[in-house]
MARBA-3410 file (N, C-alpha, C, O; in Angstrom, 1 decimal):
196
-3.3,-4.9,20.4,-3.6,-4.1,21.6,-5.0,-3.4,21.4,-5.6,-3.1,22.4 ~ -5.4,-3.2,20.2,-6.6,-2.6,19.9,-7.8,-3.4,20.5,-8.7,-2.9,21.1 ~ -7.8,-4.7,20.3,-8.8,-5.6,20.8,-9.0,-5.6,22.3,-10.1,-5.7,22.8 ~ -7.9,-5.4,23.0,-7.9,-5.3,24.5,-8.6,-4.0,24.9,-9.4,-4.0,25.8 ~ -8.4,-2.9,24.2,-9.0,-1.7,24.5,-10.5,-1.7,24.2,-11.3,-1.2,25.0
-10.9,-2.4,23.1,-12.3,-2.6,22.7,-13.0,-3.4,23.8,-14.1,-3.1,24.2 ~ -12.3,-4.5,24.2,-12.9,-5.4,25.2,-13.1,-4.7,26.5,-14.1,-4.8,27.2 ~ -12.1,-3.9,26.9,-12.1,-3.1,28.2,-13.2,-2.1,28.1,-13.9,-1.9,29.1 ~ -13.4,-1.4,27.0,-14.5,-0.4,26.8,-15.8,-1.1,26.9,-16.7,-0.6,27.6 ~ -16.0,-2.3,26.3,-17.2,-3.0,26.3,-17.5,-3.4,27.7,-18.7,-3.4,28.2
-16.5,-3.9,28.4,-16.7,-4.4,29.8,-17.1,-3.2,30.7,-18.0,-3.3,31.6 ~ -16.5,-2.1,30.5,-16.8,-0.9,31.3,-18.2,-0.4,31.1,-18.9,0.0,32.0 ~ -18.6,-0.4,29.8,-19.9,0.0,29.4,-21.0,-0.9,30.1,-22.0,-0.5,30.6 ~ -20.7,-2.3,30.0,-21.6,-3.2,30.6,-21.7,-3.1,32.1,-22.8,-3.2,32.6 ~ -20.6,-2.8,32.7,-20.6,-2.6,34.2,-21.4,-1.4,34.5,-22.2,-1.4,35.5
-21.2,-0.3,33.8,-21.9,1.0,34.1,-23.4,0.8,33.9,-24.2,1.3,34.6 ~ -23.8,0.0,32.8,-25.2,-0.3,32.6,-25.8,-1.1,33.7,-26.9,-0.7,34.2 ~ -25.1,-2.1,34.2,-25.6,-2.9,35.3,-25.7,-2.0,36.6,-26.7,-2.1,37.3 ~ -24.7,-1.2,36.9,-24.8,-0.3,38.0,-26.0,0.6,37.9,-26.7,0.9,38.9 ~ -26.2,1.2,36.7,-27.4,2.1,36.6,-28.7,1.3,36.8,-29.6,1.9,37.4
-28.7,0.1,36.3,-30.0,-0.7,36.5,-30.2,-0.9,38.0,-31.4,-0.8,38.5 ~ -29.2,-1.2,38.8,-29.4,-1.4,40.2,-29.8,-0.1,40.9,-30.7,-0.1,41.7 ~ -29.2,1.0,40.5,-29.5,2.3,41.1,-30.9,2.7,40.7,-31.7,3.2,41.6 ~ -31.3,2.6,39.5,-32.7,3.0,39.0,-33.7,2.1,39.7,-34.8,2.6,40.0 ~ -33.4,0.8,39.8,-34.4,-0.1,40.5,-34.6,0.3,41.9,-35.8,0.4,42.4
-33.5,0.6,42.7,-33.7,1.1,44.0,-34.4,2.4,44.1,-35.3,2.6,45.0 ~ -34.1,3.3,43.2,-34.8,4.6,43.2,-36.3,4.5,42.9,-37.1,5.1,43.5 ~ -36.6,3.6,41.9,-38.0,3.4,41.5,-38.8,2.8,42.7,-39.9,3.2,42.9 ~ -38.2,1.8,43.4,-38.8,1.2,44.5,-39.1,2.2,45.6,-40.2,2.3,46.2 ~ -38.1,3.1,45.9,-38.3,4.1,46.9,-39.4,5.1,46.5,-40.2,5.5,47.3
-39.3,5.5,45.3,-40.3,6.5,44.8,-41.7,5.9,44.8,-42.6,6.6,45.3 ~ -41.8,4.7,44.4,-43.1,4.0,44.3,-43.7,3.9,45.7,-44.9,4.1,45.9 ~ -42.9,3.4,46.6,-43.4,3.2,48.0,-43.8,4.5,48.7,-44.8,4.6,49.4 ~ -43.0,5.6,48.4,-43.3,6.9,48.9,-44.6,7.4,48.3,-45.5,7.9,49.0 ~ -44.8,7.3,47.0,-46.0,7.7,46.4,-47.2,7.0,46.9,-48.3,7.6,47.2
-47.1,5.7,47.1,-48.2,4.9,47.7,-48.5,5.3,49.1,-49.7,5.6,49.5 ~ -47.5,5.4,49.9,-47.7,5.8,51.3,-48.3,7.1,51.5,-49.1,7.3,52.4 ~ -48.0,8.1,50.7,-48.6,9.4,50.8,-49.7,9.8,49.9,-50.2,10.9,49.8 ~ -50.1,8.8,49.1,-51.2,9.0,48.1,-51.0,10.1,47.2,-51.9,10.9,46.8 ~ -49.7,10.2,46.6,-49.3,11.3,45.8,-49.8,11.2,44.3,-49.9,12.2,43.6
-50.2,10.0,43.9,-50.5,9.8,42.5,-52.0,9.6,42.4,-52.6,8.6,43.1 ~ -52.7,10.4,41.6,-54.1,10.2,41.4,-54.3,9.3,40.2,-53.8,9.6,39.1 ~ -55.0,8.2,40.4,-55.2,7.2,39.3,-56.7,7.3,39.0,-57.6,7.4,39.9 ~ -57.0,7.2,37.7,-58.4,7.2,37.3,-58.9,5.8,37.2,-58.1,4.9,36.7 ~ -60.1,5.5,37.5,-60.6,4.1,37.4,-61.0,3.8,36.0,-62.2,3.4,35.8
-60.1,3.9,35.1,-60.4,3.6,33.7,-60.2,2.0,33.5,-59.2,1.5,33.9 ~ -61.2,1.5,32.9,-61.1,0.0,32.6,-61.5,-0.1,31.1,-62.6,0.0,30.7 ~ -60.5,-0.4,30.4,-60.7,-0.7,28.9,-60.9,-2.1,28.7,-60.4,-3.0,29.4 ~ -61.7,-2.5,27.7,-62.0,-3.8,27.4,-61.8,-4.1,25.9,-61.7,-3.2,25.1 ~ -61.7,-5.4,25.6,-61.6,-5.8,24.2,-62.8,-5.2,23.5,-64.0,-5.4,23.9
-62.6,-4.6,22.3,-63.7,-4.0,21.5,-63.8,-2.5,21.7,-64.4,-1.9,20.8 ~ -63.3,-2.0,22.8,-63.3,-0.6,23.0,-62.4,0.1,22.0,-61.4,-0.4,21.6 ~ -62.7,1.4,21.7,-61.8,2.2,21.0,-60.6,2.5,21.9,-60.7,3.0,23.0 ~ -59.4,2.3,21.3,-58.2,2.7,22.1,-58.1,4.2,22.2,-58.3,4.9,21.2 ~ -57.7,4.7,23.4,-57.5,6.1,23.5,-56.4,6.6,22.6,-55.4,6.0,22.5
-56.7,7.7,21.9,-55.8,8.3,21.0,-54.7,8.9,21.8,-54.9,9.3,22.9 ~ -53.5,9.1,21.2,-52.4,9.8,21.8,-51.5,10.4,20.8,-51.5,10.0,19.6 ~ -50.8,11.4,21.2,-49.7,11.9,20.4,-48.5,12.1,21.4,-48.6,12.9,22.4 ~ -47.5,11.3,21.3,-46.4,11.2,22.2,-45.0,11.2,21.5,-44.9,10.7,20.5 ~ -44.0,11.9,22.2,-42.7,11.8,21.7,-42.1,10.3,22.0,-42.6,9.7,22.9
-41.2,9.9,21.2,-40.6,8.6,21.4,-39.1,8.7,21.5,-38.4,9.7,21.3 ~ -38.5,7.6,21.9,-37.1,7.5,22.2,-36.2,7.7,20.9,-35.1,8.1,21.0 ~ -36.9,7.5,19.7,-36.1,7.7,18.5,-36.2,9.2,18.0,-35.7,9.5,16.8 ~ -36.7,10.1,18.8,-36.8,11.5,18.4,-38.0,11.9,17.6,-38.2,13.1,17.3 ~ -38.8,10.9,17.2,-40.1,11.2,16.5,-41.2,11.3,17.4,-41.2,10.9,18.6
-42.3,11.9,16.9,-43.6,11.9,17.6,-44.6,11.0,16.9,-44.7,11.1,15.7 ~ -45.3,10.2,17.7,-46.2,9.3,17.1,-47.6,9.5,17.6,-47.8,9.9,18.8 ~ -48.6,9.3,16.8,-50.0,9.4,17.1,-50.7,8.1,16.7,-50.4,7.5,15.7 ~ -51.6,7.6,17.6,-52.2,6.3,17.3,-53.0,6.5,15.9,-53.0,5.6,15.1 ~ -53.6,7.7,15.7,-54.4,7.9,14.5,-53.6,7.8,13.2,-54.1,7.5,12.2
-52.2,7.9,13.3,-51.4,7.8,12.1,-51.4,6.4,11.5,-51.1,6.2,10.4 ~ -51.8,5.4,12.4,-51.8,4.0,11.9,-53.2,3.5,11.6,-53.3,2.4,11.0 ~ -54.2,4.3,11.9,-55.6,3.8,11.7,-55.8,3.5,10.2,-55.5,4.3,9.3 ~ -56.3,2.4,9.9,-56.6,1.9,8.5,-55.3,1.4,7.8,-55.4,0.9,6.7 ~ -54.2,1.4,8.5,-52.9,1.0,7.8,-52.3,-0.2,8.5,-51.9,-1.1,7.8
-52.3,-0.2,9.8,-51.6,-1.4,10.5,-52.1,-1.5,11.9,-52.5,-0.5,12.5 ~ -51.9,-2.6,12.5,-52.1,-2.9,13.9,-51.0,-2.2,14.7,-49.9,-2.0,14.2 ~ -51.3,-2.0,16.0,-50.4,-1.3,16.9,-50.3,-2.1,18.2,-51.4,-2.6,18.7 ~ -49.1,-2.4,18.7,-48.9,-3.0,20.0,-48.3,-1.9,20.9,-47.3,-1.3,20.5 ~ -48.8,-1.7,22.1,-48.2,-0.8,23.1,-47.9,-1.6,24.3,-48.8,-2.1,25.0
-46.6,-1.8,24.6,-46.2,-2.6,25.8,-45.7,-1.6,26.8,-44.6,-1.1,26.8 ~ -46.6,-1.3,27.8,-46.3,-0.4,28.9,-45.4,-1.1,29.9,-45.5,-2.3,30.1 ~ -44.4,-0.4,30.4,-43.5,-0.9,31.4,-43.3,0.2,32.4,-43.5,1.4,32.2 ~ -42.9,-0.2,33.7,-42.8,0.8,34.8,-41.7,1.8,34.7,-41.9,3.0,34.8 ~ -40.4,1.4,34.4,-39.3,2.3,34.6,-38.1,1.9,33.8,-37.6,0.8,33.9
-37.6,2.9,33.0,-36.4,2.6,32.2,-35.2,2.3,33.1,-35.1,2.8,34.3 ~ -34.3,1.5,32.6,-33.1,1.1,33.3,-33.3,0.3,34.6,-32.4,0.2,35.4 ~ -34.4,-0.4,34.7,-34.6,-1.3,35.8,-34.6,-2.7,35.2,-34.7,-2.9,33.9 ~ -34.4,-3.7,36.0,-34.1,-5.1,35.5,-35.2,-5.7,34.6,-34.9,-6.1,33.5 ~ -36.4,-5.7,35.1,-37.5,-6.3,34.4,-37.8,-5.5,33.1,-38.1,-6.1,32.0
-37.7,-4.2,33.2,-38.0,-3.4,32.0,-36.9,-3.5,30.9,-37.2,-3.5,29.7 ~ -35.7,-3.7,31.4,-34.6,-4.0,30.5,-34.8,-5.3,29.7,-34.7,-5.4,28.5 ~ -35.2,-6.3,30.5,-35.4,-7.6,29.9,-36.6,-7.6,28.9,-36.5,-8.1,27.8 ~ -37.7,-6.9,29.3,-38.8,-6.8,28.4,-38.5,-6.0,27.1,-38.9,-6.5,26.0 ~ -37.8,-4.9,27.2,-37.5,-4.1,26.0,-36.5,-4.9,25.1,-36.6,-4.8,23.9
-35.6,-5.6,25.7,-34.6,-6.4,24.9,-35.4,-7.5,24.1,-35.2,-7.7,23.0 ~ -36.3,-8.1,24.8,-37.1,-9.2,24.2,-38.0,-8.6,23.1,-38.1,-9.3,22.0 ~ -38.6,-7.5,23.3,-39.4,-6.9,22.2,-38.6,-6.5,21.0,-38.9,-6.8,19.9 ~ -37.4,-6.0,21.3,-36.5,-5.5,20.2,-36.0,-6.7,19.4,-35.8,-6.6,18.2 ~ -35.8,-7.9,20.0,-35.3,-9.0,19.3,-36.4,-9.5,18.3,-36.0,-10.2,17.3
-37.6,-9.1,18.5,-38.7,-9.6,17.5,-39.1,-8.4,16.6,-40.1,-8.5,15.9 ~ -38.4,-7.4,16.6,-38.7,-6.2,15.7,-39.0,-6.5,14.3,-39.9,-6.0,13.7 ~ -38.1,-7.3,13.7,-38.3,-7.7,12.3,-39.6,-8.5,12.1,-40.2,-8.4,11.0 ~ -39.9,-9.4,13.0,-41.2,-10.1,12.9,-42.4,-9.2,13.0,-43.4,-9.5,12.2 ~ -42.3,-8.2,13.8,-43.4,-7.3,13.9,-43.6,-6.5,12.6,-44.7,-6.3,12.1
-42.5,-6.1,12.0,-42.5,-5.4,10.7,-43.1,-6.2,9.6,-43.9,-5.7,8.8 ~ -42.7,-7.5,9.6,-43.2,-8.4,8.5,-44.7,-8.6,8.7,-45.4,-8.8,7.7 ~ -45.2,-8.5,9.9,-46.6,-8.7,10.2,-47.4,-7.4,10.0,-48.6,-7.4,10.3 ~ -46.7,-6.4,9.6,-47.3,-5.0,9.4,-47.9,-4.5,10.7,-49.1,-4.1,10.7 ~ -47.1,-4.6,11.7,-47.5,-4.2,13.1,-46.5,-3.2,13.5,-45.3,-3.3,13.4
-47.0,-2.0,14.1,-46.1,-1.1,14.7,-46.1,-1.4,16.2,-47.1,-1.3,16.9 ~ -44.9,-1.8,16.7,-44.7,-2.1,18.1,-44.1,-1.0,18.8,-43.0,-0.5,18.4 ~ -44.6,-0.6,20.0,-44.0,0.4,20.8,-43.9,-0.2,22.2,-44.8,-0.9,22.7 ~ -42.8,0.2,22.9,-42.8,0.1,24.4,-43.3,1.5,24.8,-43.3,2.4,24.0 ~ -43.7,1.6,26.1,-44.2,2.9,26.6,-43.9,3.0,28.1,-44.1,2.0,28.8
-43.6,4.2,28.5,-43.4,4.4,30.0,-43.7,5.9,30.3,-43.9,6.7,29.4 ~ -43.7,6.2,31.6,-43.9,7.6,32.0,-42.6,8.3,32.2,-42.5,9.4,32.8 ~ -41.5,7.7,31.7,-40.2,8.3,31.7,-40.1,9.5,30.7,-41.0,9.6,29.8 ~ -39.1,10.4,30.9,-39.0,11.5,30.0,-38.4,11.0,28.6,-37.8,9.9,28.6 ~ -38.6,11.8,27.6,-38.0,11.4,26.3,-36.4,11.3,26.4,-35.9,10.4,25.7
-35.8,12.1,27.2,-34.3,12.0,27.3,-33.9,10.7,28.0,-33.0,10.0,27.5 ~ -34.6,10.3,29.0,-34.3,9.1,29.7,-34.6,7.9,28.8,-33.7,7.0,28.7 ~ -35.7,7.9,28.1,-36.0,6.7,27.2,-35.1,6.7,26.0,-34.7,5.6,25.5 ~ -34.6,7.9,25.5,-33.6,7.9,24.4,-32.3,7.3,24.9,-31.7,6.5,24.2 ~ -31.9,7.6,26.1,-30.7,7.1,26.6,-30.8,5.6,26.9,-29.9,4.8,26.6
-31.9,5.2,27.4,-32.2,3.7,27.6,-32.2,3.0,26.3,-31.5,1.9,26.2 ~ -32.9,3.4,25.3,-32.9,2.8,24.0,-31.5,2.7,23.4,-31.2,1.7,22.8 ~ -30.8,3.8,23.5,-29.4,3.8,23.0,-28.5,2.8,23.7,-27.7,2.1,23.0 ~ -28.6,2.8,25.0,-27.7,1.9,25.8,-28.0,0.4,25.5,-27.1,-0.4,25.5 ~ -29.2,0.1,25.2,-29.6,-1.3,24.9,-29.7,-1.6,23.4,-29.9,-2.7,22.9
-29.5,-0.5,22.5,-29.6,-0.7,21.1,-30.9,-1.2,20.7,-31.0,-2.2,19.9 ~ -32.0,-0.6,21.2,-33.3,-1.1,21.0,-33.8,-0.7,19.6,-33.5,0.4,19.1 ~ -34.6,-1.5,18.9,-35.1,-1.2,17.6,-36.6,-0.8,17.8,-37.2,-0.2,16.8 ~ -37.2,-1.1,18.9,-38.6,-0.7,19.1,-38.7,0.6,19.8,-38.2,0.8,20.9 ~ -39.3,1.6,19.2,-39.4,3.0,19.8,-40.2,2.9,21.2,-41.1,2.1,21.3
-39.7,3.7,22.1,-40.4,3.8,23.4,-41.1,5.1,23.5,-40.6,6.2,23.4 ~ -42.4,5.0,23.6,-43.3,6.2,23.8,-43.0,6.8,25.2,-42.9,6.0,26.2 ~ -43.0,8.1,25.3,-42.7,8.8,26.5,-43.9,9.6,27.0,-44.4,10.5,26.3 ~ -44.4,9.3,28.2,-45.6,10.0,28.7,-45.3,10.5,30.1,-45.9,10.1,31.1 ~ -44.3,11.5,30.2,-44.0,12.0,31.5,-45.1,12.7,32.2,-45.2,12.8,33.5
-46.1,13.2,31.5,-47.3,13.9,32.1,-48.3,12.9,32.6,-49.2,13.2,33.3 ~ -48.1,11.6,32.2,-48.9,10.5,32.7,-50.4,10.5,32.2,-51.2,9.7,32.7 ~ -50.8,11.4,31.3,-52.2,11.5,30.8,-52.6,10.3,30.0,-53.7,9.8,30.2 ~ -51.7,9.8,29.2,-52.0,8.7,28.3,-52.0,7.4,29.2,-52.9,6.5,29.0 ~ -51.1,7.3,30.1,-51.1,6.1,31.0,-52.4,6.1,31.8,-53.0,5.0,32.0
-52.9,7.3,32.2,-54.2,7.3,32.9,-55.3,6.9,32.0,-56.2,6.1,32.4 ~ -55.3,7.4,30.7,-56.3,7.0,29.7,-56.4,5.5,29.5,-57.5,5.0,29.2 ~ -55.2,4.9,29.5,-55.2,3.4,29.3,-55.4,2.6,30.5,-55.5,1.4,30.5 ~ -55.5,3.3,31.7,-55.8,2.6,32.9,-54.6,1.9,33.5,-54.7,1.0,34.3 ~ -53.4,2.3,33.1,-52.2,1.5,33.5,-51.4,2.3,34.6,-50.5,1.7,35.2
-51.8,3.5,34.9,-51.0,4.3,35.9,-51.4,3.8,37.3,-52.6,3.8,37.7 ~ -50.4,3.3,38.0,-50.6,2.7,39.4,-50.4,3.8,40.4,-49.9,4.8,40.1 ~ -50.8,3.5,41.7,-50.6,4.4,42.8,-49.1,4.7,43.0,-48.8,5.7,43.7 ~ -48.2,3.8,42.5,-46.8,4.1,42.7,-46.3,5.3,41.8,-45.2,5.8,42.0 ~ -47.1,5.6,40.8,-46.7,6.7,39.9,-46.1,6.1,38.6,-45.7,6.9,37.7
-46.0,4.8,38.5,-45.4,4.2,37.4,-46.5,3.4,36.6,-47.5,3.1,37.2 ~ -46.2,3.1,35.4,-47.2,2.3,34.6,-47.1,0.8,35.0,-46.1,0.3,35.3 ~ -48.3,0.2,34.9,-48.3,-1.3,35.1,-47.7,-1.9,33.8,-47.8,-1.3,32.8 ~ -47.2,-3.1,34.0,-46.6,-3.9,32.9,-47.8,-4.6,32.1,-48.0,-5.8,32.3 ~ -48.5,-3.8,31.3,-49.6,-4.3,30.5,-49.3,-4.0,29.0,-48.6,-3.1,28.7
-49.8,-4.9,28.2,-49.6,-4.7,26.7,-51.0,-4.7,26.0,-51.9,-5.5,26.3 ~ -51.2,-3.7,25.2,-52.4,-3.5,24.4,-52.2,-3.9,22.9,-51.2,-3.4,22.3 ~ -53.1,-4.7,22.4,-53.1,-5.0,21.0,-54.2,-4.2,20.3,-55.4,-4.4,20.7 ~ -53.9,-3.4,19.4,-54.9,-2.5,18.8,-55.0,-2.8,17.3,-54.0,-2.8,16.6 ~ -56.2,-3.0,16.8,-56.4,-3.3,15.4,-56.2,-2.1,14.5,-56.2,-1.0,15.1
-56.1,-2.3,13.2,-56.0,-1.2,12.3,-57.2,-0.3,12.4,-57.1,0.9,11.9 ~ -58.3,-0.8,12.9,-59.5,0.0,13.0,-59.5,0.9,14.3,-60.5,1.6,14.5 ~ -58.5,0.8,15.1,-58.4,1.6,16.3,-59.0,0.9,17.5,-59.1,1.5,18.6 ~ -59.6,-0.3,17.4,-60.2,-1.0,18.5,-59.3,-1.9,19.2,-58.4,-2.5,18.5 ~ -59.4,-2.1,20.5,-58.6,-3.0,21.3,-58.9,-4.4,20.9,-60.1,-4.9,21.1
-57.9,-5.2,20.5,-58.1,-6.6,20.2,-57.8,-7.5,21.4,-58.4,-8.6,21.6 ~ -56.9,-7.1,22.3,-56.5,-7.9,23.4,-55.8,-7.0,24.4,-55.2,-6.0,24.0 ~ -55.8,-7.3,25.7,-55.0,-6.7,26.7,-54.3,-7.7,27.5,-55.0,-8.6,28.1 ~ -53.0,-7.7,27.6,-52.3,-8.7,28.4,-51.8,-8.0,29.7,-51.0,-7.1,29.7 ~ -52.4,-8.5,30.8,-52.0,-7.9,32.1,-51.1,-8.9,32.9,-50.8,-8.6,34.0
-50.7,-9.9,32.2,-49.8,-10.9,32.9,-48.5,-11.1,32.1,-48.1,-12.2,31.7 ~ -47.9,-10.0,31.8,-46.7,-10.0,30.9,-45.5,-10.7,31.6,-45.2,-10.4,32.8 ~ -44.8,-11.5,30.9,-43.6,-12.1,31.3,-42.4,-11.4,30.6,-42.3,-11.5,29.4 ~ -41.7,-10.6,31.4,-40.7,-9.6,30.8,-39.7,-10.3,29.9,-39.5,-9.8,28.8 ~ -39.1,-11.4,30.3,-38.0,-12.0,29.5,-38.4,-12.6,28.2,-37.6,-12.8,27.3
-39.7,-13.0,28.1,-40.2,-13.7,26.9,-41.2,-12.9,26.2,-41.9,-13.4,25.3 ~ -41.3,-11.6,26.5,-42.4,-10.8,26.0,-42.4,-10.7,24.5,-43.5,-10.7,23.9 ~ -41.3,-10.5,23.9,-41.2,-10.4,22.4,-41.8,-11.6,21.7,-42.7,-11.5,20.8 ~ -41.4,-12.8,22.2,-41.9,-14.1,21.7,-43.4,-14.2,21.9,-44.2,-14.6,21.1 ~ -43.8,-13.8,23.1,-45.2,-13.9,23.5,-46.1,-13.0,22.7,-47.2,-13.3,22.3
-45.6,-11.7,22.4,-46.4,-10.8,21.5,-46.5,-11.4,20.1,-47.6,-11.3,19.5 ~ -45.4,-11.9,19.6,-45.4,-12.5,18.2,-46.4,-13.6,18.2,-47.2,-13.7,17.2 ~ -46.5,-14.5,19.2,-47.4,-15.6,19.2,-48.8,-15.1,19.3,-49.7,-15.6,18.7 ~ -49.1,-14.1,20.2,-50.4,-13.5,20.3,-50.9,-12.9,19.0,-52.1,-13.0,18.7 ~ -50.0,-12.2,18.3,-50.4,-11.6,17.1,-50.9,-12.7,16.1,-51.8,-12.5,15.3
-50.2,-13.8,16.1,-50.6,-14.9,15.2,-51.9,-15.4,15.6,-52.8,-15.7,14.7 ~ -52.2,-15.6,16.9,-53.5,-16.1,17.4,-54.6,-15.1,17.0,-55.7,-15.5,16.8 ~ -54.3,-13.8,17.0,-55.3,-12.8,16.6,-55.4,-12.7,15.1,-56.3,-11.9,14.6 ~ -54.7,-13.4,14.4,-54.8,-13.4,12.9,-54.0,-12.3,12.2,-54.3,-11.9,11.1 ~ -53.0,-11.7,13.0,-52.2,-10.6,12.5,-50.8,-11.2,12.2,-50.0,-11.2,13.2
-50.5,-11.6,11.0,-49.2,-12.2,10.8,-48.8,-12.0,9.3,-47.8,-12.5,8.9
END
C-alpha cells in the first residue's frame, strides 16, 4: 500500500507542477504584452561583444547563497544562461537541460548559472520543484539584466547565454539558445572554446 501512496503523491506533484507551468506561462505572456503595449520597461541599449569585460554582479541565488562574478576571476570560467520566467515551459526545459550537465561543468572547472529577473523565493521554489543542481541567479531589480543587455521590453530577460573566461572577459554570447538541448549545447561550446 505504501508504493501506491508514493505513486499518488508523485503524480499529484507532477500535475501541480504542470498546472503551475501553464498558469505562469499565461501570466508571463499577459504581463509581457502589457509591458510592451504601455512601454513600462526601460531597456538600455547595451551591446556586449566578445572580448568585452563582463559586467560584475553580486546577486542572490536559488540555493540561498550570494554570488559575485569577481569571486571566480582568476579561478574558473563562468556561464550565465539567462531565461525569461521561472515555471514556464521553455525555461523549465532549459534549466533541466543545464542541470543534467552539472557534473560535466564541474569537471571542466566551470561555474554554471541560470539567471532570471524572478525573486529569490520564486527561483528557490522553481529549483526545488525541479531538483536543479545549477544555481539560479535572481535579479528582480533588473539592473544586472540591463547591464548584460538582455532585458527586453516585455520586462523579462532574453534567452541568451554568456561564456565568461577566468579573466572576466566575454568569450562568447549565444543568442540562439535551444531550451531543450541547452545543457548539451553549453558543454559542446565550452569544448570548442578550449574549456574542458
